[in-house]
C-alpha positions as CSV (number, residue, x, y, z in Angstrom):
1,S,143.7,288.4,173.0
2,T,146.6,287.0,171.1
3,P,145.8,285.8,167.5
4,L,146.3,282.1,166.9
5,Y,148.4,282.6,163.7
6,S,152.0,283.7,163.4
7,S,152.8,286.8,161.4
8,A,156.2,285.7,160.8
9,A,157.0,285.8,157.0
10,S,159.1,282.8,157.1
11,D,156.2,280.6,158.7
12,V,153.9,281.7,156.1
13,Y,156.3,281.3,153.2
14,K,157.1,277.7,154.2
15,R,153.5,276.8,154.4
16,Q,151.9,278.7,151.5
17,G,151.2,276.7,148.3
18,M,149.0,274.1,146.8
19,Y,148.1,270.8,148.6
20,K,146.2,268.0,147.0
21,G,144.8,264.7,147.9
22,L,142.0,262.1,147.4
23,L,140.1,261.8,150.5
24,P,137.7,258.9,151.5
25,C,134.1,259.2,150.7
26,A,131.3,257.0,152.3
27,D,129.1,257.1,149.2
28,C,131.3,258.0,146.2
29,E,134.7,257.0,144.8
30,G,136.6,259.7,146.6
31,I,136.7,263.4,147.3
32,E,139.4,265.2,145.2
33,T,140.7,268.0,147.5
34,V,142.7,270.9,146.5
35,L,143.7,273.4,149.4
36,V,145.6,276.5,148.5
37,L,147.2,278.4,151.5
38,N,148.1,282.1,150.6
39,A,150.7,284.3,152.1
40,D,148.0,286.7,153.4
41,N,146.5,284.0,155.6
42,T,143.6,283.3,153.2
43,Y,142.8,280.0,151.7
44,L,140.9,278.4,148.8
45,L,139.4,274.9,149.3
46,R,138.0,273.0,146.3
47,T,136.4,269.7,146.6
48,T,135.0,267.4,143.8
49,Y,133.1,264.2,144.7
50,L,134.2,261.7,142.2
51,G,131.7,259.3,140.7
52,K,128.7,261.5,141.6
53,A,127.5,263.3,138.6
54,D,125.0,265.4,140.6
55,M,127.7,266.8,142.9
56,A,129.5,269.7,141.2
57,A,132.8,270.8,142.5
58,T,132.6,273.3,145.3
59,E,135.0,276.1,146.2
60,K,135.2,277.9,149.5
61,T,137.5,280.8,150.6
62,G,138.2,282.3,153.8
63,T,140.7,283.2,156.3
64,L,143.0,280.8,158.0
65,R,144.6,280.8,161.6
66,W,147.9,279.2,162.3
67,S,148.7,277.8,165.7
68,P,152.5,277.2,165.7
69,A,152.4,275.6,169.1
70,K,150.2,272.8,167.8
71,S,151.3,272.9,164.1
72,L,147.7,273.4,163.3
73,I,145.9,275.3,160.6
74,V,142.1,276.2,161.2
75,L,140.1,277.3,158.2
76,G,137.6,280.0,159.0
77,G,134.2,280.1,157.6
78,L,133.7,276.4,157.1
79,E,130.5,274.9,158.6
80,N,129.5,271.3,158.8
81,S,132.8,270.1,157.4
82,P,136.3,269.4,158.8
83,N,138.3,272.6,159.1
84,K,141.5,271.6,161.0
85,Y,144.7,270.3,159.5
86,T,148.0,269.4,161.2
87,V,151.1,270.7,159.3
88,G,153.9,268.3,158.4
89,D,156.8,268.2,156.0
90,N,155.2,269.2,152.7
91,K,151.9,267.8,153.8
92,L,148.6,268.6,155.7
93,T,146.6,266.0,157.6
94,Q,142.9,266.5,158.0
95,L,141.5,266.1,161.4
96,D,138.0,265.1,162.4
97,M,135.1,267.4,163.2
98,E,136.3,267.7,166.9
99,G,139.9,268.4,165.8
100,N,141.3,265.0,166.8
101,P,143.5,262.8,164.6
102,I,141.5,260.3,162.3
103,T,142.3,256.7,163.3
104,G,141.5,253.3,161.7
105,N,142.2,251.7,158.4
106,L,141.8,254.9,156.4
107,A,143.8,257.1,158.6
108,D,146.6,257.6,156.1
109,K,144.2,258.6,153.3
110,Y,143.4,262.0,155.0
111,I,146.6,263.5,153.8
112,L,147.1,266.4,151.4
113,T,150.5,266.6,149.7
114,K,152.2,270.0,148.7
115,Q,152.4,270.3,144.9
């Protein structure tokens, strides 16, 4: 089977880097999210729940897959949390648990911006 990610160095180079955003949270002030995409197709995802003293920052690492046809990044190894992002100009947009675009009033809040 063909891997989903492109091994083209230029694709990886353009997308690697740090992306940050403050994502909506149902029971806190927001989820400070930092996603680092590395040139070797690995990632680091750090999330901090703001306003919740009992929720420490969490860090997860793993391998990412890049689907150029869909401009989609899939973070491997994440369970019970969204793991798909569409790639735009210097931004990543988080998708819902099924991999669909998030709609509604908060749709534009699910964006991580390249730093």
